[in-house]
C-alpha positions, 0 to 999 in steps of 0.5 A, a space after each residue: 500499499 502506497 504511503 506518503 511523506 506527509 503521513 509519516 511526519 507528525 503535526 507536532 513535529 511540524 509545529 515545533 518547526 513553526 514555533 522555532 521559526 517564529 521566534 527567530 529574529 534573523 531572516 537568514 537564520 529562519 531560511 536556513 532552518 526551513 531549508 534544512 527541514 525541506 531537505 530532510 523531507 525530500 531525502 525521506 521521500 527518496 527513501 520511501 520511493 526506493 521501496 514503492 515508486 507509488 509512494 508520494 514524496 510531495 511537499 504540497 501538505 506541508 506547503 499549504 499549511 505554510 502559506 495557507 493564504 496562497 492555497 486555491 486548491 482547497 475551498 474557504 473554511 468560512 471561519 473567523 475568530 468569532 465563529 471559531 471561538 463559538 465552535 470551541 465553546 461548544 466542542 469543549 462545552 465551556 459555559 459562555 458566561 465563565 471567564 474562559 468562555 467570555 475571553 474566547 467569545 469577547 476576544 478583541 476586549 481580551 486582546 486589549 486587556 494588559 493583564 492578559 499577555 496574548 499576541 493574537 487570537 490563537 495564543 489566546 486559544 492555546 492559553 485558555 484551552 491548555 488544560 483541555 489539550 493533550 500534552 503531545 498530538 497524535 496527528 499527522 500532517 496528512 490527517 490534519 490536512 485531511 480534516 481541514 479538507 472536510 471543514 472547508 467541504 462542510 462549509 460548501 455544502 453548509 453542513 454544520 455537522 461536518 465542521 463541528 465533527 472534524 474540528 472536534 477530531 482535531 482539538 482533541 487530538 492536538 497539544 495547546 502548541 498545535 492548536 495555536 498553529 492550527 488556529 493561524 492556519 485556519 485563520 490564514 495568519 501563519 504569522 512566521 516573520 517570513 515573506 512568501 518569497 523567502 518560503 518559495 525560494 526555500 523550496 526552489 529557486 522557480 517556485 515563486 515564479 511558477 506559483 505566479 503562472 500556475 496559482 496553484 501550491 499543488 502544481 508548484 510542489 508536484 512539478 519542482 520535486 528537485 532544486 537543482 532541475 530548473 523550471 525551464 528544463 522541466 516544462 519542455 517535453 515533446 508533444 506537450 504544449 507550453 507557453 514560449 519564452 516572450 520579449 519585453 518592449 525597448 528602446 535602443 538607448 536602454 539595450 546597453 545597460 540592460 545587457 551589462 556590456 554582453 553581446 546580443 543577437 539581433 533578428 528580424 521580428 516577423 508579424 506572424 503566429 508564434 508556433 511550436 513545432 514538435 517531432 518524434 520520428 514521423 509524427 508532428 505536432 504544432 502548438 500556438 502561443 496559447 497552446 491550441 493544437 494545429 497540427 491538423 492544418 500543418 500536418 500530422 506526418 510527412 504526407 499530411 497538411 500544407 507545410 510538414 509534407 514540403 519541410 519534413 525532408 529539410 530537417 537533417 536525418 539524424 534528427 529523430 525528436 525535436 522541439 522547434 520554436 518560430 513564427 508562422 507567416 503567410 507567403 505570397 508565392 507569386 509576389 514573393 512577399 510575406 503577408 501581415 496580421 493587418 491584411 487579415 490573414 489566418 495563416 491557421 486556416 486550411 483554406 488559404 488561397 493567395 498565401 501559404 504557410 511559411 515557418 521562420 525558425 529562430 530557436 531549437 529546445 530539444 533535440 533527440 531527447 536532450 533539452 536544450 533550454 539551459 544552453 546559451 541562446 548562441 549554442 542553441 543557434 549554431 544547432 539550429 543552423 545545423 539541423 535545418 536546410 531552408 526551402 524558399 517559401 516554406 521554411 526558413 532561419 530568422 536572420 541573426 547578427 551578433 552586436 554589442 552597442 546600441 549604435 549597431 542596432 540602428 542599421 537593422 532596424 531601418 532596414 526592417 522598417 524599409 522592407 516592411 517588417 514589424 521591427 527587430 528582436 535583441 537577445 542575449 547571446 547567453 540567455 537561456 530559454 525560460 517557458 512563459 518568461 518576459 521580464 528579465 530573460 534578456 529578450 527585447 522587442 524594438 519597434 519604432 513608435 509612430 507617434 504624433 509628435 513635432 513631425 506631422 503627416 505629410 502629403 508627397 508624391 510618387 516620383 520613382 519606385 524600386 522592385 522588392 527583393 526577389 519580387 515582381 511588384 514595385 514595393 518601395 517608393 521615391 517620395 517628392 516634394 514640389 517646387 513652384 516656380 514663382 512660389 510666394 513665400 507666404 503661400 499654403 501650398 500649390 494650385 492645381 490648374 496644372 499651368 505652372 511650372 514646377 520641379 519636384 525635389 527627392 525627399 524620402 523612400 518609403 516601403 511600409 504601412 501598405 497592405 499587399 492588396 494596396 501595393 498591387 493596386 498601385 502597381 496596377 494604377 501606375 503601370 503604364 506611368 513608368 519609364 526606366 531610370 537612367 542617371 544619364 537621361 532622366 525628367 528634367 522635372 526630377 531634381 536629384 543631388 549628386 550625392 544620390 545613391 538609391 538610384 530608383 528602378 523606374 520613375 514617373 513619366 508625368 508626375 501629374 498623373 502620379 499618386 500622393 501618398 500621406 506619409 507619417 514618420 517620427 521626425 525630420 533628419 539631415 541628409 545629403 542623399 536627397 535634394 531637400 537636404 532632409 529626410 524622414 525618420 522612419 517614414 511609413 504610409 498612412 493612406 493613399 491620396 487619390 483626391 490629391 494631385 502633385 501640385 497639391 502635396 507638400 511644397 518645398 516652401 512648406 517643407 522649409 518652414 516646417 524645417 525652421 519650426 522643428 529645427 530644435 528637433 532636428 538630428 544629424 544622420 539617419 537616426 538617433 538612439 533617443 526617442 521623444 515619446 510625448 510630443 503630440 499633434 493632430 495636424 497634417 502638412 498640406 497644402 491647406 494645413 500649413 498656415 495653421 500649425 502651432 507648435 507649442 513652446 511647452 511641448 512635453 519631452 520625455 527623452 530617455 537619454 543614453 546616460 541612463 537613470 539615477 535610480 533602479 527603483 522602477 527598473 522593468 517597469 512600464 508605465 502610463 502617466 495620465 494627469 490633469 495638469 490644470 490643478 498643478 502650479 508646481 512644474 514638477 508635478 506636471 504630467 512631464 514632471 512626473 514622466 521625468 521622475 519616472 524615467 530617473 528611477 528606471 521606468 520605461 514611460 508610454 503615452 498609451 497603455 498596452 494591456 499586455 506590457 504596461 505594468 500600471 497607470 499613475 493617474 491624479 484624477 479619476 474624471 479624465 476621459 482617458 482614465 475612464 476608458 481604461 477603467 471600462 476596458 478593466 485591463 490595466 491597475 490605475 494608481 494614485 499619484 500619492 503612492 508614487 511619490 511615497 514609494 520614491 520618498 522611501 526608496 522602496 516600492 510600497 505594497 498596494 493597498 485599496 485606497 492606492 488605487 483609482 481602478 484595480 484589474 481582476 487579478 489585483 482585485 482577487 488579491 484584495 478579496 483575500 487580503 482585505 474587507 469590503 472597506 479596505 481593512 487588512 485582515 492580517 495587519 494592523 491598522 495605522 490612525 492615518 489608514 483608519 481615517 481613510 477606511 472611515 472616509 471610505 465608509 461614509 462615502 459608500 454610505 453617502 452613495 447608497 
């Protein structure tokens, strides 16, 4: 018959451990004692397993008694101090009017009595019931848990007899010391002077991380049986879905600091569906990021599906089993283009027409039964390169380049934007693979922020084009601005009578923002308007600098028959590659302006005005490594709109510079600030002042919250429209400014309390429900006078509302 460690370890012995831990002052000594206890438990468990493999060595029964407030595997007991006192009076047949009976029932009064030395309700119970308890209990940890399960079950089905029967069994078989700790366990107030972080780390270095994902102590103890085997090694097994490793969004200026001088790999970020491929012999399975299986779509063996039958023979013959990680994208074989999610391509569909699935690989996690997650990324990439033979349009390896400085990021990022890709990934070459890890994993994603800042949307005319890489389509366009002969300095823009003489100055090249459908449409509409470009013979209206190197494949014969595109960019930068002497940083197409012609697009005079007004924002070179993350404007610079432009003198600039921050208090936190500046006369307490403060303490500031990446929002007024919208969506915590200022003043992140938040998401609300009553009074910690005043204010407000 199978037995468990918990059935062999007495509850009395466990309570002696708790008593010892509670009386020690130093945290390191407490941890050492707890680690020793856990090690002995594991040793005993191993001995039991050697006798019978079915014996249970799980630490779960002990863990749920150490951390009862985190035990989601057992229903609530429905018991607080008053009800427990009544149950004790009934179980031990105490007279309610006796001194002992009154002490228990009126425990709050008893606790305040200076003549009675009790630290909590549990110690009061131990003192009152000491003579009615055994000298030494006879119950095991397993038996105590069995009775606690019965109490919880009785509460759920509202069977008071079952509850009393189980309590009676416990009370008759425990000592006074055990009774005290039993009461604390039932009330979920086991005060050992040990944080849950320290208890988790004593058990396993990945225990808290796993609990935060699984929210189950049982799963933590079942999965992490060996403290020397890390979580990322356990989670990866063939034909079992797991959540992939993720990247945190970052800016180029922060990369060197985050990498601590180590090298990193730069990879292209594709806009597809994250997908794992598992292979064992000729069996294949595909799992999405959410763990959904799509093997029936891509193919369960080498003869099936719309992918496996094409790529199974691209794996080296030595590969018997493997798990690969990558991105599934849609590939257009006719135009040789990779599609995007914006084109509503369902790459998981069985009925694709224009597109076919192509698997872009970037990692290998298991090979021939050997888990590779603990290997550094650099080694895993070498393994991946050796086992895959790319097949165009079906399977490919993501391009990867090893770099070490933030300045080396710029060229690949520009290239990714130019070719319409989503951005780039930066990965620490020494990073190990951690399933379901985003923060502090060493993976970062960088995308250009196309925000509305000092740079307005511009209407520019197509004057030339370039064929895509291995594509039959013109995918990139040379854009220009018009110079009208005799143009008045204060004119708003060109007229459209077609009679004026004009020139068109090259200004920028754009290749992103258009869907494939729009791209094909543009190619069709302009197909009869192109002529081959020759540097010795091109139209007289086209003005190119002598330094121009990006020669187009074709140019427009008559610009009046060309098409105008509305372009968005981050800002203007100097460049000798264009006749205008300036170009755009990170340009993309916002929309096609079929309603405009070349004489109604941005004029050279308008461009010079824009340059003059934006001069403080100009930088030399193609790109800088700082971003303006705050400046906002909704105006577009076109013929009719330029005269109405205003550039606010107090435009907010929260620029993260390469010099870094003065504190690490908020390192790794992505925060959005939503402030009403009207009530603040102090510039430091304005929106820009708060953002500067956040950045100084290591936070990443964003202007619009992302439910997937933003940690929380700081706000000073819940009536702000943006705050109302966030509250309505319910995804993100909205924290009061006072909490931030308090944390900074104490140089530590203070734990949130209900009155610190304007709004909380479901996860935070559940945590508050576990720790606080309906008015925000914490169950387990004493309340300060200031907190008490806040509670009473809240109660009065609720009464007024009701």
